[in-house]
N, C-alpha and C positions, 0 to 999 in steps of 0.2 A: 826639713833639711835645706840648708842654704846651698844653692847651685854655684858652680865655679864662676860663671859670668857675673852673677850677683855679688859674690864675694869680691871679685876684682873691682867691680864698679864702686862698691862701698869703700874699699881700701883707697882707691884713687881719689874719690870725693873727699874722704877724711883727710888725706894728705894735702889736698888743695885747700881745704878749710884751715888747716894749720898755717900754711904759707900765706894765704890771703888774709887770714885773721890777724897775722902780724902786721900786715900793711894797713888794715883797718884800724887796729889799735894804735899804731904809731901816728896815723893821721888824725884820728878822732881826738887824741890826747892834746893836740896843739891847734886844732882848727879854730877854736874861739880866740885863742891867744894870737894866732896869725892875723885874723881879721881885726882884732883890737889894735895890733901893732901897725897894720897898714892904714887903718882908718884914723888912728889916733884917738878913738873914742870907745869907752866901755859899752856905750849904748848900741854899737853896731856888732858887738861880739856875739850876741845871741843869734845873729843871722847865720852863723856858721852851722849850728844845729838845724836850723830851718832849711838851709840850702842842701845839706847832706840828706835830710829826710825827704824833702821834695824831689831831690835827684833820684833817690831810690824809687819813689813812687812814679816818677817820670819814665824810668826805663823798665819798670816791671812788666807792663803789657807788651811793649815791643819785643822784649826778650822771650816772654812766654809765647808770643806769636811766632817768633823765629824758631823756637823749640818745636812748635806744632808743625811747622813747615819742613824744617831741615834736621830736627833732632836736638837733643840736649847739648851735645858736644859743641857745635858752633855757637849756640846761644850763650852757654856759660863762658866760653872762651871770649866772646864779644864783650860780655859784662866785665870780666876781669881786665881786658885790655882797654876798654873805655875808662875804667877806674884808674889805670896807669896813666892814661892821657890826662885825666883830671888832676891827678897828683902832680904831674909834670907842669900843668898850667899853674897850680898853686905855688910851685917853686919859682916859676917865672914871675908870677905876680908879686912874690915877696921881694925879688930882685928889682922889679920895676916899680914897686909901691903902687900897684894898680888894684883898687878894690873891685871894679867890675870883673877883671880877669880872675881874681881870687874867688869871687862868688861863682863865676862860670866854672872854674876848676872844681869847686866843691860840689856843684851840681853833677858834673861828670863823675866825680869821685863816688857819688851815690850809686852809680851803676855797679860798683863792686859789692855794695850791700844787697842790691837786687840779685846778683849772681850768688851771693852767700845764701840768701833765703831760698832761692830756687833749687839750690843743691840738695836741700832736704827732700824736696819732691822727686828729684832725679833718683835719689836713693831708694824710693818706693816704687819706681816704674816697673821693675822686674821682681819686686819682692812678693813672696807668697802672702796671701791675705792674712794669715795668722802671725806674720812677722813684720807687718808694715810699720807698726809703732817702733819696734826695735831698730829697724833699718834707718828710719828717720832720726831716731835719738842718737845713734852712733855718730852720724854726720854732724848733728847739732853739738854733741859733746866735744868733737874735735876742735870746735871753735874756741874752747877754753884756753888752749895753749897760746894761740895768737892773741886772744883778748887780754890775757894776763901779761904776756911778753911785750906786746907792742907798746903800751904806755911807758914801759921802762927803757925804751930806746931814745927817750928825749935827750938824755945826756950824751950818749954816743953820737946821736944825730947832730947835736950842736958842734961836737968835735970835728965831724966830717964836714959840716958846713964851713967851719973856719979854714979847713984845708983846701976846699975848692972855691973859697971866696964868695959865698952867698950868705945871706942873713941866717943867724943861728936857728931861728924858728922854722926855716925851710929845710933844715937837715933831716928831721924825721920824715918829711914828705918824700925825700929821696929814697928812704927805705920802703915807703909805700909804693913808689914807682917800680922799684926792683921786685918787691913781693908780688904785686899785682901782675906784672909782666911774666914772672915765673909761674904764678898760679895759672894764667892763661895758657902758657906753653905746656905745662904738665897736663892740663885738661885736654888740649888739642892732640897731644901725642899719645896719651895713655888711657883716655876715657873710651875704651873700646872693649866690647861692643857698646855702641851708643845705647844708653838706657831706653830710649824710645824706639829706635829703628828696629824693625823686625818683630815688634810686639803687637802690631796692629792698633797702636794707641795714638798714632799721629792722625791729624785731620787737616782739612783745608784751613790753613792758618794765615790767610791773607790779612794784612794789617788793618784793612778798612773794616770798621765796625766790630773789632774783636771783643770789646766790652759788651756791645749790644748782643752779640751772638752768645756770650757767656751767661748773660743775665737770666734767660729762660731756664737754665739748668741750676741756678742758685735758688733752690726751693727745698722745703722739708728739712731733712737732716743736713744737707749741704749748706743751707742758709744758716742753720744753727752753728755749724762749724765756722763759717766766715765771721759771723757775729761774735762768737766767743773769742776768736783769735784777735779781732780788731779791738774789742772792748778791753780785753786783758792787756793788750799792748798799750792802749791809751792809759790805763791805770798805772802800769809800770813806768812809762815815760814821764807821766805827770809828777808822780811822787819822787822818782829818782832825780829828775832834773832840778828840783828845788831843794833837795836834801842838803847839798853843799852850802846853799845860801842860809838854810835854817841852822846848820851846825856852826857856820862861821858867825852868825848872829849871836849864838850862845857861847862864843869864845873858844871853839874847838880849833886845835892847831891844824895846819894844812896836811901834815903827814897822817893825822887821825882821820881827816876827811878822805884823803886818798885811800887809806886802808879800808874804810867803810865802803867806798865805791868798788874797790877790788873784791871785797868779800861779797858784795851784791852781785858782781859779775860771775863770781864762782857759784853763787846760788842759782844763777840763770842757766849755767851749763854743766856743772860738775856732776849732778845726779840725773842727767838726761837719759842714760841707758836704763836706769831703774824706772824712771817714769815711762819710757817707751815700752818696757816689759809690762808695766802695770796697765798701760792702755791696751795692750794685746791680751792681757790676762783677764781683766775685769770689764773691759770695754772702754772706748774713748769717751762716751758720755759721762760715765761715773768718774773718770779721771779728770774731765773738765770741771765737774762739780767739786772734786777734791781741790783742784787748783783755785777755784773761786773761794772756797773756804779758807785756804791758805792766804789768799790776797786780803781777805777781810781781817784775819789775824795780823797780817803785816801792817795794814793801815791803822789798826787799833794801837799796836805797839809804837809805830812811828809817830802817829798823831798825838800820842800822850807822852812822848819821850822827854819833853822839856829839855833840861840840861844833861840828861843821862846819855852819854856816848855809847854805853853798852846796850841800852835799850834801842836806840835808833839804829845801831849796827845790826842787832837781832831782827828788827823790823825790815831792814833792807835785804838781809839774807832771805827772809821769808818772802819778800816781794819778788826776788829773783826766782825762788823755788815755785811760787804760785804761777808766775809767768810761764816758766818752763813746762809745768804740768798742763796748763791750758793750751799753750801754743803747739806742743808736740801732739797732744791728744786731738786738738782741732785739726791739725794737718792730717793725722791718721784718719779721722772721721771723714774729712773731705775726700781723701784719696779713695776710701772705701765706697763712698756713696755716689760719686759722679761717674757717668759713662766714660769709658776709656777714650773714645774718639774726641771728646771735648775737654778732657781732664786738664791738659796744659793751660788752656785758655781760662778755665775756671780757677785753677791754682794761681794764675797770674792776677786774676781779678781779686782773689783773696789777699794776695800780697799788696796789691794796690790799696785795698781798704785798710790793711794793717798799717801801712806807712802813712796814709793820710790821717788815720786815727791817732797815730803817734805824734804827728806834727801838730794836730789840733790839741792833743793833751798837753804837749809841751808849751804851746802858745797860751792856752787858757790857764795853765797852772800858775804862771807868773801873775796874772790878773787876780786870780782867787787869793793867792798868798798876800799880795799887796793890799787887797781890800779887807780880807777876813782872817788871814793868818794860816800857818802851816797845818794846824789842827783841822781847820775847815776844809782844806784841800784833801786831807786824808779821809775825812767824813764823806765828802763828795765822791771820792774814788771808791770808797766802800759801797756806796749806793749803786755804782755802776755794775756791781756784781749781781744785783737782784734780778734785772731783766735777763741776764745770761742764764742764771739758775732756773728762772721760770721757763725760758725757751727750751732748755735741755730737758727739764721735767715734762713739759708739754709734748715734746718730741717723743720721749720714751713712752708716754701714756698713749700716744697715737699708734705706736707700734704694737701694743698689746692686743691680742685677738679678743674680739667681742664674744662674751660667753653665750 
């Protein structure tokens, strides 16, 4: 049975994910274009994704440390408001044609991604053990609305930019400023009771040595959870990031490429409640294995798609679905297996690994495609699922009682 405080917490977090997701979608859709416009070079455009991903990694541990010390409400609020500041810097950078300011703004923008990720753990802080997966998945699912709506605000953003006298590409970032500011305000006013306060799950969260204090607790099933989430994220980012390049090289129209990515995002979030229920029903380890199997099917479809737009789209949908199963189940497994008093710090460490793995996947994907092609990238991505499967199976075998 879901308690009233837990129901309120999940409802508020879901609403915030919708609002913040709109801001993330709007900014992410034009980040690379903004950098290209300011720098005047396509070669610099890729730095947008790198800055956003590294920004998320940069703020993950400080926000989880703040949560351990003061609770989830101030930590998540800080993440959203730092994201608003970053989006504001990006608007200013567009007006001033300043590349350093734009990159600094995108780094700050990444704090909103860190808040977005940590919201799923906040949903599990007061959840009953049998409902951890479902609580996480509902909050993850709520991101769907913003993720789909945000990129479609490019046109309205350009119109707003013309009205206020700033470059058109800065317009969507104005929506990000407003969305992140509102997400932070809603979190601060309505995330009560705080998911962590009063549960006995806060600890000494001094910022010094937070990762070092978390590491001793990343062992056994917790280590498997962290590894599964990070590896699955690397697979997803690597294949997804180079799909538009692959499709454009085969003559696909821009609107078809956009539709493929939109359906991929839908695959990432739309079935989250089902996968969360599954993680609670059959266990997070088996759900992770299911996710790895789906990722393999996705890379086979995408890697052999050639000129087939239908096949690459199907592959990208499965890529999102495999990511969703692995990340939701991994988060549930981590929450179940780590001691409450260090849980926020270990969760922050997991998100740090996830973001760094995504950044590495995105950076290496371009090199692999340039040297060996899109098919080789998918083959390499498929191979990354093997150690995850081995780790999960070994962990399950270790839990079986000796006859």
